[in-house]
C-alpha positions in Angstrom: -37.1 -107.4 -93.2 -40.5 -105.9 -94.2 -42.4 -104.6 -91.2 -46.2 -104.5 -91.3 -47.9 -102.3 -88.7 -51.3 -103.7 -88.2 -54.3 -104.2 -85.9 -55.7 -107.7 -85.3 -59.3 -106.6 -86.0 -58.4 -104.9 -89.4 -59.7 -106.8 -92.5 -57.2 -104.9 -94.8 -54.4 -106.0 -92.5 -55.5 -109.7 -92.7 -55.8 -109.5 -96.5 -52.3 -107.9 -96.7 -50.9 -110.7 -94.5 -52.5 -113.3 -96.6 -51.1 -111.7 -99.8 -47.6 -111.7 -98.3 -47.8 -115.3 -97.1 -49.2 -116.5 -100.4 -46.3 -114.8 -102.2 -43.6 -116.0 -99.9 -42.7 -112.6 -98.6 -41.3 -112.7 -95.1 -42.4 -109.9 -92.8 -42.6 -108.9 -89.2 -46.1 -108.1 -87.9 -46.2 -105.3 -85.4 -49.5 -104.9 -83.5 -50.0 -101.1 -83.5 -52.2 -101.3 -80.4 -49.3 -102.9 -78.4 -46.4 -100.9 -80.0 -44.3 -98.5 -78.1 -45.2 -94.8 -78.1 -42.3 -93.9 -80.4 -43.4 -96.5 -83.0 -47.0 -95.3 -82.9 -45.7 -91.7 -83.3 -43.7 -92.7 -86.4 -46.7 -94.5 -87.9 -48.9 -91.5 -87.2 -46.4 -89.2 -88.9 -46.2 -91.5 -92.0 -49.9 -91.3 -92.3 -50.2 -87.5 -92.2 -49.9 -86.7 -88.5 -53.5 -87.1 -87.4 -53.8 -90.7 -86.4 -52.3 -94.1 -87.3 -53.7 -96.0 -90.3 -53.1 -99.7 -90.9 -51.7 -101.6 -92.6 -48.6 -99.3 -92.8 -45.5 -100.9 -94.2 -41.8 -100.1 -93.7 -38.8 -101.6 -95.5 -35.3 -100.3 -95.1 -36.4 -96.8 -94.3 -39.0 -96.7 -97.1 -42.6 -96.3 -95.9 -46.0 -97.1 -97.4 -48.9 -95.3 -95.6 -51.9 -97.3 -94.6 -54.2 -98.1 -97.5 -57.2 -100.3 -98.3 -56.2 -103.7 -99.6 -55.6 -103.7 -103.3 -53.4 -106.6 -104.5 -52.1 -104.9 -107.6 -51.4 -101.7 -105.7 -49.7 -103.6 -102.9 -47.5 -105.5 -105.4 -46.6 -102.3 -107.2 -45.7 -100.6 -103.9 -43.6 -103.6 -102.7 -41.7 -103.5 -106.0 -41.1 -99.7 -105.6 -39.9 -100.3 -102.0 -37.5 -103.0 -103.1 -39.2 -105.8 -101.2 -39.8 -107.8 -104.4 -38.7 -107.6 -108.1 
């Protein structure tokens, strides 16, 4: 299942969740501020090693670093990750 690492206060995270819901894409939301240290370290590493950036997505070992919400870019990345066709 697609995992979305997010922060509840993040507008890009909320828009990403809305996009996923509107498109019938199941996902597991992981609040980065409540995540375990090893999860946070992985998200930091995916985002260049300085700090975590949200929303960061993971699906079957494929990662999408945190980005500003862009529906076309998100859809393209989800296709590339194998989440949707």
